C-alpha positions, -999 to +999 in steps of 0.1 A: +000+000+000+029+023+008+043+019-027+009+026-042+004+057-021+039+069-031+031+063-068-002+082-065+016+111-048+042+112-076+015+111-103-004+139-085+028+159-082+036+155-118+001+165-129+002+196-106+036+205-121+022+202-156-009+223-148+011+250-132+036+250-161+008+253-186-008+281-166+025+300-164+031+295-202-004+307-210+000+338-188+034+346-204+019+342-239-011+364-229+013+391-216+033+389-249+002+392-270-010+422-250+023+438-253+024+433-291-011+445-295-002+477-276+029+482-298+010+477-330-018+500-320+006+527-310+024+524-343-007+525-363-020+555-344+013+574-348+014+567-385-024+571-392-020+601-415+014+593-431+005+564-454+012+572-490+028+553-519-004+534-528-010+520-493-045+508-484-066+530-461-071+519-425-107+507-431-094+482-458-066+470-435-093+462-409-112+442-435-082+420-442-075+417-404-111+405-397-110+380-426-079+363-412-092+362-376-126+350-386-113+320-406-081+314-386-059+317-417-022+311-411-005+309-445-007+344-462+007+359-493+006+396-502+014+408-538+024+444-536+038+455-502+043+492-509+056+506-475+037+480-455+004+493-442-017+464-454+010+439-444+010+452-409-028+446-406-024+411-421+006+402-399-011+415-368-039+391-374-015+363-381+003+369-348-030+358-332-036+327-354+000+315-353+007+323-390+032+341-412+030+364-442+051+364-474+049+399-490+065+409-523+076+444-534+094+454-565+105+489-556+137+489-534+129+522-517+094+511-507+107+477-496+133+492-472+107+516-458+084+486-452+111+467-434+116+497-411+079+499-405+076+462-397+104+465-372+089+495-355+055+478-353+070+448-337+058+424-364+090+414-382+089+379-369+055+373-387+066+387-421+088+373-448+094+404-469+109+399-504+123+424-528+113+409-562+093+411-594+060+394-585+055+385-622+085+362-618+083+352-581+046+344-576+045+314-600+076+300-583+062+301-548+054+266-535+026+275-511+002+263-499-016+295-490-049+300-473-051+338-477-039+360-506-041+398-510-034+412-544-026+449-545+000+452-573-004+460-610-041+457-619-034+445-654-017+414-639-044+404-614-058+376-636-023+362-640-016+363-603-049+345-596-040+318-622-006+313-607-018+312-570-051+293-574-036+258-575-017+266-543-047+280-525-062+256-500-099+247-502-116+271-478-089+297-485-095+332-496-081+353-525-087+390-521-079+419-545-078+456-540-092+485-561-117+464-580-145+491-580-128+508-609-139+483-635-127+507-662-091+502-650-072+481-675-073+445-664-100+448-636-130+438-657-111+409-672-100+397-638-135+399-623-151+382-653-126+354-652-129+350-614-167+348-616-165+322-644-147+298-620-172+273-606-151+265-575-148+302-565-174+321-546-169+359-550-183+390-534-172+426-535-169+444-502-183+478-510-178+492-475-143+499-490-145+529-513-119+512-536-136+479-535-121+446-523-130+413-540-133+384-516-132+350-532-134+317-513-122+285-529-150+259-524-132+230-541-102+221-561-121+221-594 
């Protein structure tokens, strides 16, 4: 009986240790998340009126953030970083889902400015920023992805979609910016092609003045 009591005590002690360790780890993670949230909020507030160079407005950044949180996306791709406003909203959401963002920018000045912004916002660990021509790099990316945001040259939107779609997971989402201007070269062709795909379900978020197309992949074919 003494051996059994001792064994029970050891098991109880081990379980108690594991519970306390888990609680400590959870508390530490919670503190880290709260600290990061505060840092990102402060960064966004201090830069609220300084975003130029074709960055998305704050309202559109929030739309992207909410989509990622709602669907728990973790494998994101952004085509067209500019100086990083949309990437910050995307990466902020990914910091909560345990994900990471690949973002591509062709202009070296904007790319370097984005890197500085990511560092200041505290989100560098969640972003793989690449200086490259998206025309060449996007088809080479292996994926898979579950969230894509296209905000580069509008005339290439259809090509980006064709290159990414096989790597987009079922249930994943392909979003594109500035689609309200159907007269822009390439936008009409992109939307018509997108809507012709039987495995994609597309809506346009018109709370964004520029229009964001939101397309969910329902099946592989």
